[in-house]
N, C-alpha and C positions, 0 to 999 in steps of 0.2 A: 502891238499885237492887234490885228483887226478882228472884228466881230465874227466874220465868216469863219476864220481859222479856229476861234474859240468854240463856236457852235459845233464844228466838225469834231473837235477833240472831245467835247462833252457827249456828243452822240456816240462816239467810239467807246468811251468809258461805260456809258449806259448799256451799249450793246454787249460789251465784255462781261459786265456784271450780270446781265440777264442770262447770258450763255452759261456763266458759272453756276447760277442758281438752278437753271434747267438741268445742267450736268449733275449737280449734287442730288437733285431729286431723282434723276434718271438712274443714278448709280444704285439707289436702293431698289428702284423698280426693275432694273436690268437683271437683278439676281432673282432667280425663280426657284420654286420648290415643287417637287412632285412627291406625294405621299398618300398612301391609302391604308386604312386599317381601322379596327374598332377597339375602343378603350385603350388607346396607346398612352403609356405613361409619359408625362411631360419630359422626363430625363431623355427618353428615346427621341422625342421630337427635337430637343436641343441638339442631340448628336446628329440628327439628320440635317439640321440647319448648317452645322459646321462642316459636314461632309460634302454638302451640295453647293455651298457658297464659300467665299473667302473671308467670311466674318467669323469672329470668335464670340462666344456667349459666356458671360460671367454671371454667377448667381450663387445663392446659398443652397447647398445640397439639400438641407432640411426643407427649405421652401419648395423645392421641386418635388420632393417626396410627398409633401402634404397637398400639392396641387391636384386638381381633378383630372382624370384621364380624359382624352379627347378621341372622338371618332372623326376620321377625315377621309375624303376622297377628292384630292385636288391634283391637277396636272398643270405644270408650268405656271403656277400662280406667283405673281410678283411677291417679293419678300415682305414688303410693307403690308399688303393685303393679308398675307399669310399670318403675320404676327398679330394683326387685329383679330383674325378669326380664331387663332389658337388661344389667345388670352382673354377672349370674351367669356364672361362669367367666371373668371379666375381671380384670385386675390392678389395677382401680380400685375405690375405695369412695366413698360419698357421704354427705353430711349436708345438712340444711336449716336455714337461719337466716333468719327473716323471709321474704322472697320470693326468696332466693338459694340455689341448689343448688351446692355446692362438690364437685368431683371431685378425689380425691387418691389417691396410690398406696397399695395395701394394705401393711401391715407384712409384711416377710418372715418366714416360719415358721422359728423357731429349732430347730436339731437338739437332741434330748434327750441326745445324747452329750456327756459332760463335756469341757470344754476348759480349757486353762490361761489363755486370753485372756478378759478380762472382757467381758461382753455389752455391745454398743454400744446406746446409748439411741436407739430409733427415734422420731423426732419427726414429728408431723403438720405439713403445710405451714402457713406463716404466712398469716393472712387479714387484709388491711388494708381498712378501709372508711371511709366518710365521706360528705360531701355537697358538691356543687359548686353555687355560686350566682353570679349576675351581681353584680359589685362595686357598681355604681351603683344598681341597682333592688332588689337582694335576690331577684331571680327565680330560682327553682329551675330549673336547666338540665338538660333531658332530652336524651340522645344525645351527651353529652360522651365522647370517647374517652380512656380511661385505659390507658396503655401502660407496662409494666415495661421501663425503659430497658435496651438491650442484648439484649433477647429479643423473641420474637413474642407473648408473653403479654399479652393486653389484654382489656378489657371496656368497657362503656358504662354511663352513668348511666341510671337508670329514670325514670319519670314525675315523681318528686319530687326528682330530682337526686342520688339516693343510688347508691352503688356498693360493690362488694366485689371484691377481686382476690386470687388465691392466689399466694403467693410461694414458690418452691421453697427447700428447706432449704440448698442449696449457694450461695445468694446471700446474702452477708454484709451488704452495705450497699445495700439496694434504693433505687432512685430512680424515682419515677413521673412520667410525662410526660402532661400534660393538654392536650387540643386540642379546639377547637370552632369551627365556621364563624361568623365575625363577632366572635370573641374572640381576644385575644392568648394564645398558648400559654405554658405555664409548666412548669418542672421542680421537683419537691420531693423532698428526701431524707427517707426515713422514719427517725424517731429514737425509735421506741417509743411514739408517741402512741396513745392509746386510740381516737381518731377523727381521721382526717386530713381536715379540712374545708378546702375551697379556694374562693377567690373569683377569678373571671376578669374581667379588664378588657376593655371593648369595644375592638375594633380597627376604627377607621373605615376604614382603608385596605383591609380585607378586603372591604368593600362594593364597592370598585372592581375586585375580582378576580372578580366574578360579573357576567355579562351577563343583564339582566332584560328580556325582550321583552314581558311582559304575558301571554304564552301559555305560555312555558316559561323556565327558567333554565339557563344553562350556565356552567361554569367558563371564565373568560376565556382562560386559557392554551390551552384546547382548542377555542376558537371561531375559525372562519376568517373571520367577517364583520368589518366595520368599525363600531365603536361606541365610545362614550365615556360613562362614568358619573361623575356629580358628586354629592357628598354635600351634606347640608343645611348643614354647616359651611362648605364651600367657597362655596356660594351666598350665605350671610350675610356672608362675608368681603368680597364685592364690593359689596353694597348691600342695602337693606331695602325697596325700592320695588316689587318683583315678581320672580318667578322668571325671567320672560322677559328682563328687563333684565340680570340677573346671567348668564344663560346665554349671551347674545351676547358677553360679555366672556371667558368661559371657553373657548368652543368656536369655532374659526375657521370651521367649516362652517355655523354657525347665525348668521343675519343678520336684523336688523330694518331694513327699508328706511326711510330717513328720509322723513318726510311733510312736505314743505316748505310745504304748504298749511295744515295744522292743527297743526303743531308738537307742543306738550305737552298738547293737549286731552285731559282725563281720560276723555272719553266717546268717543274714537276708538280703535278696535281697531288694533293694529299690523299692518303688512304684513310677514309672516315668510317667509323662504326658508331652505331647507337645501340647500347646494351649488347655488345658483343656481336658474334657472327651467327648467321643463320644458314650459311652454305659452306660446302667443302672448301677449305682454304688450300692455298698452294697451287690451285688450278686456274688462276685468273687468266693466264695466257690461253687456256683451252676455251674458256667462255667468250673471250674477245672483249670482255668488260669486267668490272668489279662486281661480283654478285652480292657483296655485302654492303654496298653503298646505299645510304638513305635516299629518299625522294625529296627533291627541293621544289617548293612552291613559292613563286615570287608574285605578289599581288594577285593571287588566285590562279595563276597559270604555271604549268610545269616549266622548270628551268633546268640548267645543267650545272655541274660542279665547276666547270671552267668559268661560266658567267658569274657565279657566286664568289669564286676566288678573286676575281678582278673587280668586284663591285665596290663602289665607294662607300665607306662606313657612314659618311655624312649625309647620305640619302636615306638611311635606315630610320624607321620609326620604332619598330619592335621586331623581335624574333621569338617565335613560339616553337618549342620542341614537343612534338606529339610522340608519346612513347609506347603506350599499351594498345591493345586491340580496340578498346572502346574509343580511343582518341583517333586511331589511324585507319580503322576499317572503312571509313567513308571513301578512302582512296583504294580500297580493294586489293587487287592483285599486285600492287606496286608498293605496299605499305609494310611488308614484313620487317624491313630494316629501319622503321621509324620514318617520320616526316618532319622536315624543317620548313616552317612557314615564315616567310619574310614579308613584312609590310613596310612599304616605303612611305615617306612623308607626303601627305596629301596637301595640295595647295590650300592656303587659308585666304578667306575673303579680306578685303581691306585695300588700302593703298599699296603701291608697289613697294616690296621689301626685298632686300638683297642680302644674301649670306655668303661669306667667303670663308673657306676652311683650308688650312694647310696642314698636312701630315708629312713629316720628314723624319728620317732616321739615319743614323750612322752605324753601319754594320761592319764587324770584323770577325775573322774566322776564329773558331774555338778549337785550338789544337791541344788542349790539356790532356786528352786521352791518347795522344801520340807519345810514344816512349822510344824514340829512335836513337840509335847509337851515334856517337860523334866519331870523328875520323880515327882517333887512337883506338877506341873501343872496337870499331868495325875491323880495323887491321888486325887487332889481337884475336878477334873471333875467327877471322879467316885463317890465321896461323894455327890456332888450336883445333879447328875443324879439319885440318889436313889438306886445305886447299892448295897450299904451296908445296905439299909433300909431307912425308912422315917427319915427325919431330922426335929427336933422340932424348935420352934421359936428362940431358943438360938443357933441353929446350931449343936446340938448334935444328934448323931445317936441313934435312939430309940431301935434298935435291938442289944441285947448283943452279938450275934454271929457276926453280921456285925461290931459292934464296935471293937471286938477282932481282926478281920481280918484287919480292917482299921488301928488299932494301930500297929499291927505287920509290916505292910508295911510302916507306918509312921516312925517307928524306923529305917528301912533300909534307908529311905530317909534322916533321920537325921544323919545317919552314913556316908552319902556322896555317897550312891549308886545312880548313874545316868548314866546308860549304854546307849551309843549311838550306837544302833544296826545297824544303817544304814551304818556304816563304815566297819562292819565285813566282808562282802563278797567281798569288793572292794580292788583294788590294783592300784598302779601306773604302767601302762602298757607301754611297749616299743614295737614298731613295726619297722620293717626294711624290705627293699626291695633292693636286690642287683641285678644289671643287667650288664652283660658282653656282649659286642657286637663287633664282628670282621667282617671286610669287605675288599674286594679287588677284583682284577681281571683286565682284559683288556676290550677293547670295544666289544670283541666277547663273552667273558664269565665273568660274574660277580658273586660273591658269598658273602653270609653273614651267620653268625652263631651267635646265641644269647642264653644265658642261664640266667634265672632270678629265684631268690628265694625270696619269701616274707613270713615273719613270723609276723602275726598280732595277738597279744595277746589282748584280750578284757579287759575292766576295771573290769569285774567280774572274780573272781578266777575260774579257770577251763575252761574258754572260750578262744578259739583260732582258728585261721584259717591259715594253712600253705599252700602256693601255690608254685609249682615248674613248670617252663615251659622251654622247649627247642625248638628252631626253626632253621631250615636250609633252606636257600633260594638260588636258582640258577636261573640266567637269562642268556640265551644263544641267541646270535644274529648271523644270517648268511644271509647276503644280505637283502632281504625283509621279512625274517622270524624271529620271536622272540618266544622263549620258556621260560616259567616262571613256576617254581615249588617251592611250599612252604610246608614244612612238620613241623608240630608242635606236641609236645608231652606234655601232662599236667598231673600233679598229685596234688590232693587236699586232705588234711587231716584236718578235722574239729572236734573240741570238744566243747560241750556246757555245760554251768553251770548246776549243778544238782538241785539247789534250786532256785526258782524265787526270785527276789529282794524284791517283796512285802511281803514275809514271814519275812524278817528282819525288814522292815519298820513298820510292824504291831506289833512287839514285844515290850513289856512294858519296859520303862527305869528303873523302880524300881526293876527289876529282875537282878540278877547277872549272868554273862556269865559262870562263873566257880564255882564249889563247893569248900568247905574248903580245899580239897586235891589237888585242881588245875585241877580236871577233869571236864568233861562235862556231866551233867545229862540230860537224855532224857526228863524227866518231870520237869519243873521248879516249877510248882505249880498245885495243884489239889483242886477243890472245888465243893460243892454240891449246887444246886439251885432249886427253885420251878418253874417248867414249867407251866405257867398259861394256856397254850393251852390244856394240858392233866391233869392238877392239880396233877402232880407227881414229885417226887424228881429225879433230874438227876445230874450226875457227869460230870464235864468238866475238862479235863486236858489241861494245858498250856505247850506246847512243846518247847524245845530249838531248834531253827533252826540250830545252830552250830552242834548239834548232828547229824542231817540228813546230813549236809554238809560234816562231817568227814567220814561218811560211804562210802563204796566202791560202789558209783553210777557211772554208765558209760552212756554217751550219745555222741556217736561219729559216724562219717561217713567218708568214704574215696572214692575217685573217681579217675579213671585214664582213659585216652583216647588219641586219636590222631586225627589230622585233616590233610589231604593232599589235597591241591588245585593246580591244574595244569591248565595252560593257554597257548594257542597257538595263536599267532598273525601273520597274513599275510598281508603285505601292498601290495595289488594287483597292484595298481597304486598309485600315490601320493595322489589322492583324495579318494580312496576306500580302506577300511580296513576290513578284515574278522577276526573274533575272536571266539574262542571256549573255554569254561571253563568247567572243571569237578572237583567236590569236593566230598570228602567222610569224614564223621566224625563218629567215633565210641567211645562211652563212656560206662563205667561200674561203677556203684555206689553201695556201700554196707553201710547200716546204722545199728547200734546196740544201743539198749537202755536197760540198766539193772538198776532195782530199788532194792536196798538192802532190804532184809526181815526185817531188824531192823528199817527201816524208820517209822516215826510216822504215816504215812498214812495207815499202815497196822495194827494199833492198833484195836483190836476188830474183825480182820479178822481171819478166820480159819487158823490154822498153815499150813495146806496143800496148802494154796493159798497165803502165804506171800512171797513177792518178785516176780518180773516179769522180763522176758527177751523178747524183741521184736527184730526181725531181718527182714530187707527188702532188696531186691536186684533188681537192675534195669539195663537193657542193652538197649542201644539205638543206632541205626544206621541211619544216614541221608545221602542221596545222593542228589546232586545238580548239574545240568548241564545247560549250557547256550550257545547258538550259536547266533551270531549277525553279521550284516553287517553295517558298518558305512561309510557314505559319507559326505564329506565336501569340498566345493570349493567356491572361490570368483570369481564371474562372472562379467566381465566388470568393475572391480574395485569398484563396488558398491553393488552388489547383493551377499550376503553371504548366501549360502544354506547348511544346515546340515540335515542329516537324519540318523536314526538308526532303523533297524528292526531286529527281531529275535524271538526266542522262548526259553522257559525255562521249565525245568522239575525238579520235586523234589519228594522225598519220605522220610517219617520219620517213622521208625518202632521201637517199644519198647516192651520189655517184663518185667513184674513186678511180683515179688513173695514175699511173706512175711508170717510170722507166729508169734504167741505169746505163750509162756509157762509160768507157774507160779508154785510156791511152791519150795522155796529154803531154805535149812537149815542154810546156812552161806553165807555171801557176799564175802568170799574168793574164792568161787567156783561159778563163774558167767557163766560158760559154760552151754549151754542149756541142755546138757546131764544130769546135776544134778537136773533138774526140775522134779517135780512129774508128770506133764502132762499139757494138755491144760486147759485153763479156761473153766468154764461151758459154753456150747454151742459154744466154740471156735473151730476154724478150720483154716488150712492154706488157703492162698489166692493167686490166680494166675490170671494175666490178660495179654492179648496181645492187642496191638493197632497199627494201621497203617493208615497213611493218605498219599494221593497222590495229586499232583497238576500239572497242565500243563497250560501254558500261551503262547500267541502269541502277540507281541507288535510292534508298529510302532510309532516312535517319529520324528517329523520334526521341524526344526527351520529355520526361515528366517529373515534376517536383511537387510534393505535397507540403504546403506550408513551410517551404525551405527546410524541411527536415528529412524527408525520404525521397531519394533520387533514383531515377531509372533512365538509362540510355540504351537504345537498341539500334542496330544498323543491319540492313540487308542489302547486298549488292550482287548483281550478276555481271561478270566480266567476260568479254570475248577478246581473243588476241590471235594474231597470225603466227605468233612465235611457237605455239604448241601444236601437237598433232592434230591432223584434220578430223579425227574422231573425238577429240577432246578440246575443241576450240572455245567452249564456254565453261565457266565454273561459277560456283556461288561462294560468296564471302559473307560472313555474319559476325556479329559481336553483340554482347550484352554487358552492361555495366550497372552496378548497384552502389548507392552511397547513402550514408546516414550522417546528417549534421547533428551530432549529439548536443552541441552547444545551444541549439535552438529548442531543446526539449524543456518541457515545463519543470521536470524534476531537477534540472540544473538552474533554470532561471528563478524558480520559486525559492531556492535555497540561497539566492543572492551570491552565487559564486562569480563575483565580478571580475576576478582575475583570469577567468577562462574566456578568451575571445573566439577561439576556433578549435573545434575538435571534430574532424570529419574522418570517418572510416569508409573506405571504398574498395570495391573489387570488380574485376572484369575478366571476361573470357571471350576469345574470338579466334578467327583463322585467317588473318591477312596473308597475301601471297607475294610472290617475287617474280618479276619479269626481266631482271637484269641479265639477260642472256643474249647470245648472238641471234640475229634476225631469222636465220634459217637453220636453227639448231635441230629442229624436228623434221626438216624437209630433205628429201633425197635430192642432191645437187650434182650436176655433171659439169665438166669443163671440156672445152675443145682440145683435142690432142693434136697440137700443132708441132710437137717434137717429131712425130712420126707420120708424115703425110703419105697418102696413097692415091692411086689414080681414080678412085671412086668418090673422092671428096673427103671432107674432114670427118674424123671419128671423134667420139666423146669418151671421156674417162670419168668414173665415179670419184667425186671429191668429198662428198659427205653422205654417210650411209642413210641417214634419215630414220625417223621413228614416228609413224602416224598415230601411234597409241601413247605418245609421250604425255605423261600427266603433268599437271601444274604443280609447282613446288609451293606448298603452303605451310604456314607455321601456326600451330595451336599455341596461342599466347595467353597465359594466365597471369594475373597481377593482383596483389593485395597491397593497399596503400593506406597511409595515415598522414593527415595534415593537422598540425597543431600550432596554435598561437596563444600565448599567455602573457600576463602582466602588461596589459595595454599594448600587446604585440611586441613587447621588447624581446621576447624569445619566440622565434619561429622555427619550426622543424618540419621536414617532410621525409617520410620513409616509404620505400617501395621494395617489395619482394616479387620477383618474376620467375616464371618457368616457361621457356619457349621450346617447343618440340616441333622440329621440321621433319615431316615424314609424308611422302618419300623425298629424299634428296635427288637432285638432278646432277648426275656425274657422268664423266666419260670413262668407258670401260674399253679394254683392249679387244680388238677384233682380229681374226686371222687375216693376214695380208692377202689371202686369196679372194677375200670379199671386195677388194679394191680400195680399201681404206684401213688404217690401223686402229682407229677408235670410233666409237659411236656413243651418242647421248642416250642414257638409260635412267630409269627411276630405280634407285637403289638405297636401301637402308634409311637411316634417320640420324638426326643430331639433336641432342638435348642441351640447352644452355640454361643454367640457373644462376641467380645472383641477386644482389640487393644494392640499392643506392640510398644514401642518407645525405640530406642537406640541412644544416642548422645555422642559425644566425642569432646573435644575442647583442642587445644594446647595453653596454656598460654604463654609458652616459647618454641621456636622451632629453635634451632641452631645446628651446627654440632656436638658438644660434650655435648650439654645441651638440655634436653627436659622435659617439665613439662606439664602434661595433666590432665584434669578432665573428668570424665565419669559419665553418668547417664543412667539407663535403667528402664523401668516400664512396667507393664501389668495390664490389667483389664479383668475379665471374668464374664459373666452373662449367665446363662443357664435356660431352662425351659422345662417341658414335654408338650406333646400335644397328644390328642386322645388316652389316656390310658384307660379312662373309669373306671370301677370298677374291672378290672381283677387282680389288685395287692392289693386288699383290704385285703387279708390274711396277706400280709407283713405289711400293715399299722396296722392291729390289733395286730400282734405280737410285733411290734416295740413300741407300746404305753407305755408299761411298761419298755422298754429297752433304747430307745434313742429318738431323736427328728426328725429322718428322715422319710419322708412320700412320697408316690407316687400318686400325684393327677394331673389332667389336669391343666395346667397353672402354676403349682408349680415348683420351682427350685430344682434340686438335692441337692443344698446347703442350702435350706431353713430349719430353725429350727422351728418345730411345737410344741406348748405347750399351756396350759391354762394360760391366763393372770393373773398375781398376783399383788395385790395392797400393798403387804407387810404383816407384822405381826401386829396384833391388840395389841396395848400397854396394853389394859385392861386384855385380856385373854391369850395372847401369841399364839393365833391361827392365821392361815393364811387366808387372805381375798382374794377371787377370783373375777374375772370379767367374767360374762358369755357372750354369743354371743349377748345378748340384752343389753349389757353394764350395767347390774345390779350386785350389790355387793352380794356375798354369801360366806358362810363358806364351801359350798359343792363343791368338785372337781368333774368335769364331763368331760370325754374325748371328748364328743360331742361339748364342748366349745373351742376346740383347734383352734388356728389361727397361722399365721406366726409371730413369735416374734423376728426373727433375720435371718441372713444369714452368713454362715461361710466363704464365699468368701470375701476378702478385697476389698475396693474401689480402692486402688492402692497398688501395691507391686513391689519391685525392688531393685536395687543396686545404691548407690551413692558412688563414689570413686575418687581417684587421683593416679597418678603414676609419678615417677620422675627418670630421667636417667642423669648421669653425669660421663663421662670418665670411663665406666666400672661398676660404682656403680648404683644401682637401688633400688627403694622402691615403694611399692604400699599399699594402704589402700582401702578396699571395705567393706562398711557397708550395711547390708540389712535392709530395712524399710518395714513396713506393716501398713497401716492406714485404718481404717474402718473395718466393718465386726464384727461378734460376735462369741462367743465360748460357748459351753455348759460346765459349771464348774463341771466336774465329781468329783473333790475333795470335793467341797461343798456338793454335793449330797450324796457321800459315806462316808465322814469322818467328816462332820460337822453336817449333819442331817442323817436320816435313820440309826441311830446307835441303833441296837437292844440290848436287855439285854445281849445277849451272846457276841456281838461285842463290848460292853463296856469294855470288858477285853482286847481289842486290842488297840494299840496306835492310836491316832487320830490327826487331825489338830488342831493347837492352837485355831483357831476360834470357835471350838466347846465349848471351855471354856469361851472365852472372849466376843464373839459376839452373844450368844444365849440369849433369853429372860429368865429372872430369877424371876422377881416379877412385879406386876401391876405397870404400869407407865413407864416401861422400853421401850426405843425406840431401838428396835433391828431388825436386818435383818433376824434372824433365829428363829425358833420355840423354845418353852420352853425347857430348858435343861433337864427337867425331863421326857420329852416325848420320848418314845422308839418305837413308832409304825411307820408304813411305811409312808413316805412322798412322795406323787406323784410328778411327774415332772411338774414344772411350770416355768413361765418366770423369776422367782426369781433366777433361776440357769443359766441364760443367761446374759453374760456381754460383753461389747465392748472390742475388742482385738487389741490393737496397740502395735507394737514391733519395737525395734531398736536393732540390734545385730552386733557384730564384726565378720563378716563371714570370712574375710581374711585380714591379715596384713603380709607383707613380706618385707625382705631386702636381697639384693643380690649383688654379685660382680663377674665380669667376666674379665679374662685376657688371652691374646693370645701372648704377647711378652715379658713376664718376663724372665730374664736370667736363673733363676733356672728351668724354664720349659724346656728349651733346654737341661739343664744338665741331666734331667731325661728322655729326648727324648719325652716330652709331647708337644703338640701343643696348648692346651687350658685348662683352669681351670674355673669351674663355682661353686660358693658357694651361697646358699640361705637358709635363716631362715624364719620360718612361725609361725604365731599365728592364729589358726583357731577356730572359734566359741568361742572366748576367753571371750566374755561377752554377756549378753542378758538382755535387759530392756523391761519389759512388763507392761501393765496396769492391768494385772490379775495375781493372784497367784494360779496356777493350776499345780498339780503335773505332771511332764513329765518323761517318762520312767518308767512305772509302774512295769513291770517285768524285765526290763534291763535299767539302767540309761543312759542318754545322757552323752557325754564326751566333754571335751575341750582338745585342742591339741597344743603342741609346737613342731615344726618339723624342720628338717634340711636336706638339700640336698647337695650332692657333685657330681660333674661331671668332669672326666678327659678324655682327648682325646690324644692318643699316635699315 
């Protein structure tokens, strides 16, 4: 090595060292302070330093209080000069290490006078430092509070999780207490470590201690509203088939109304209610949407039921159900039906981590409520009903033609023909949802990306729903600014069954599925009968439903779209936060429905019109923007003040077009270009719709010493949905709370077993906008049916009402939260009274006005009820936990001030169902004429009129309330067990009280016309009908085929016990083989959902699509 090269290296090293020293010195001088004031306390000076620089200051609070106030007038003074100026003539000294300024007492000046006592050694305070991370992810935690136990000395961790704390010399064995929101706190004794590094474990329960509304967050203990929060772990404990299914088990206020028509159809959206209904039921088709559906908020932005139904459970962090006015009024005129707030997992800092989750299930149809006749029973029923002709005293058929037909079918039965058609369209269906989630980054930039694919095959052949979703999320922090952007892309492909399930259920069991050659005949049987109404012979064909099912029928839809949500957050000062959000959603949907010309439905139709093709297209664009300012500060150690104010703007635009053509030669060519043309009087359809909304809101919260609570909200909403003279309305709410457990008269008495006792009450008037976009507007359509030489004319299609009022609900709530015995017993009780006045309903208009109905404000509806949730830990140890849980609800509702405006619906419903709209009546009341049963002598029904007189004559004027479909009590009773990674839970749904209209008895036991005798029926039509004088029977004579009117005989008590959720799971984070595959955790869980159902009634469920039972499995791996 030559000298020249060595000298160059030495010069370079000296130059680098010099630069480093200059940089170190400049780092302090580059930080400047601007401050002006007289007699400023030193505590405020320290706060100014931390606010204006990226340094943290640690010291003893008592030292700062005892320091002299300072008067300053400096501008952009370097930090080092500023510190010298501030601490001049102070008993404190300072030093800098990294980004930490430590203040300590100056050593006392020793006297020069000699003394016999040895000089005491003056030590500087001990400085303890280290780093705090999240135990599972390794994320560096910013803002962790580090407290010296037994003192008020504390500090917080910086942006990379590091801290330094000064320990006074008089503390011999210091203990540090670490605490952070969402983490389990810990205490650590200092034992001379050079660096005291801490890892904090996540505390799932702490999520439940915070109320997330989507606009602001509040500590639950200081929140006066009614709400409930559920973690992802709780949701997955119930099932893996969707967050809504799990939520209905966990929360008694959240209900999914059973759809008896379409059962478990994967392409049907559920009917959801929170605390019952706030709008007139039975008129959903008039509104164009469900007016009782809650509002869904996803990561602070409005979402739809369709999006939430398809959402992957493994992306969920928590779900909060906002119930009363105090909790929901921040969403104003959209909140009367409750608000469901969904928070997804935010990316965590650290090295790249990958999560994979699989949710799969095996589904099979639940046919236990079907009670169909077999071949021999069906043939005997037809004989006794007189289908083959009169039967003599010896039981012989008197008609030769009927005898021949009966004998031919009897031979088939004797040969063993007994077809169970109900199984033919069904299959064992497998569903699966795969979710891949990756996250990482540092404290400045975090990222996550997820991809999920769900394939949901229904239990009916040909039905399925495939959902694909991709999401990319970025979070960037710089100083007091934070930027968050989430981009989601969705694709849905749905296929529906071509033949309703009822077509197979009604097929006769004595018919063969296949012919002698193994093929499928279109017509199974054809017969001629005398039509007594026209006294003419008619021919009726019995068609094979398998024939229609094998044809090339298509019923499918696909949709694709994206959602981009952007959020900017600026922490102006520690107490003040400015946030703006902007979201855009764009979706496109296309639906196609082709009916084969060979289907039995086209028999007798002109060949030029056999087969149909329908297509509809929809494009929807939604914009959502929100700007808010949030303030929160603890004043004087006792007064917690919170406030949030802002405004929100939204617009939803949609374009819909569709057409139908008919006339196809073959079902191999389903393209619309092969059709002969439009149906008679048919034409394409096109619609545009747009709604806009604007709102301004202010919410305040106050808590005194965590004892007395006050929440108040005021919001002004404007919407294009309502009349032009009433486009704005005001929404308000007030909530009060009292944390009795924090009162001195309880604490002083050392009632240690009482952990929580909070009484709360609220009142407010949230509104409802779940109505058609142009419900209040006069709308015309072009009259293209009748053209004239002067151009197109227009026809009134919607009457309009420019004075249409907003539908708002006065919501009153009283609640109690209780936790005792170290929180082993926890309970929540809520009683609510919701009064919707005025209702928004459609009333009949004279046809001369151009339309038959118009939207009006009319009457009101009152819903009262209560919910209870309780949980008790029988065993509660570190590795063992056994709990039992119970929840229940009761709802009662009634109409008021309706008058006779809805009499047209009452008249129409009399021959259809038992729902009526009367003052003082309940939406759930069942109205019918009272029945005393079947007369044993004649087989005729005996009725009881309004004068309590017996009669054989049915009169709708004698209708009274004969039952109510709402149960007296409904809820869940269950238990859960945890032991060293193993867990199990059982949740049973119970329903007691309430009645149900027995549709099966009405349609398949009685009301069987001479033509419907050819269809399969319920067994009770054979065994429980009156046959001869003296029979004690519940149903009319088996030979009667005339119409039976609805009476109380078809209303029965409905009590149910069902196995809603049974699950078993295992979780491991320390197995050796996990490390070998670089995995950090494994989660396994198996489920049985809706596995059994015991009911006091036998009523067919799932008429056009059966219900299903599920056996499911979940797998979760974290790398």
